[in-house]
N, C-alpha and C positions, 0 to 999 in steps of 0.2 A: 214843748217847753223851749225857750228861748237859749241859745249857747251864750255862755258869757263871753263878752268883748270888752275890752279895757280900751278907752279911747285914747289914752296917753302912750299906746303900745309902741309906736315908732319913736317917740322921745326915750322911753325905757330902754328900748336897743340903743339908741345914740349915746345914752349917757351911761350904758353898759360898756359899749367901745371907748367911752372917753374914758372911764375907770380902767379899763386892760391896758390902753394905752400908758394911762398915768402909771398904774403898777409896772409896766415895761421899762419906762424911763427911770423909775425909782431903781428897780433893778440893776440897770446900767450905771446909774451914779454910785449904787452900793459897791458893784463889781470894781468899778474904776478906783474907788476909794481903798478897796481892799486889795488892788495890786500895787497902788503905791506903799501901802503900808507893807505887803510882801516885799518891795523893793527895798524898803527902810531896814526890815530885819536883817535881809541878805546884805546890806552895807554893814550893817553892824558887826555882823561877822566877819566880814572881809578887813574890816577895819582892826578888830580884836586880831587877826592873823597877821596882818602888816605889823601890827604893836609887838606881837612875838618875835615875829622874824627881824624885826630892826634890833631889839636888843639881844637876840642870841648871839653867841659866843662867835669869833671868827669872822665878824662883817666889818672891813675896813671902810675908811671915811667916803669915798664915792658911793658905797652900798647905802650905807646910812643916810646919805644924803637923797639918793635916789627915794628910799622909803619915805624920807621927810616929805618930798615933792607929790610922791603916791597918797600919802596921807592927807596931805592939804588937798588935793583933789578929790580924795574921798569925801572931805568936808565939805568941799563945795557941791558936790553933788547932794548932800545930805542936807544941805540948806535949802536947794532947789525943791527936793522931794518933800522938804516939810512945807515949802510953799505949797507945791501943789496940792499936799495933802488937805491944807485948811480951805484952800478953792474948792476940792473934790467934797470935803465935807459940808460946806455952804451949798455946793449943788446938791448933795443929798438931802439937805434940810429943804431946800426950796422944792424939790420934787416930792418929797414927803408930804409937803404940805399942799401941794398940787393934787396928789393921790387922796387926801383925807377931804378935800373938797370934792372932788369927783366922786368919792364913795359916799358921802353924804349926801350930794344930790341923787345920786342912785337909790341909795336907801329910802330917801323920801318917799320918792316915786314906787319902789317895792312895797313900802309901809301902807301908801294909798292903794295900790293895786290889790294888796290882800284885803283891808277894809272893803273896797268895793266888792270883791269876790264874797267876803264873808255876807255881806249885804243882800248880795245876791242870792246867795244860798238860802239865807234867812226867808227871803221873800217867796222861793221857791218852794219852801218846806210848807209855808203858809198856803200856799195855795193847793199842794195836794192833800 
């Protein structure tokens, strides 16, 4: 009995590698977006803390002015993080699309290999 060989095995391995690379890139993009979201969450907590301190009793005018400046700085950082999050979200979507394409190409070859193997088994069972 002849051993089963898939003529497109090298291409299947290459597409498998491409799918793994695309999955890794998707993971990196999702991780970057998650880090930005975590920074936004911690920034919101910091801003709330500043607001509480600013309006607490016993603050004189110079301290209130400093809290205002710090709050403005936090707002500027927040705006930049929101822009970064939007860019990271686009990167996630692009990486996801690339992964889906790579996965579809791999899956098509895997299905072809399975059909060829089923055909091979059927032919060998008929010979026996």
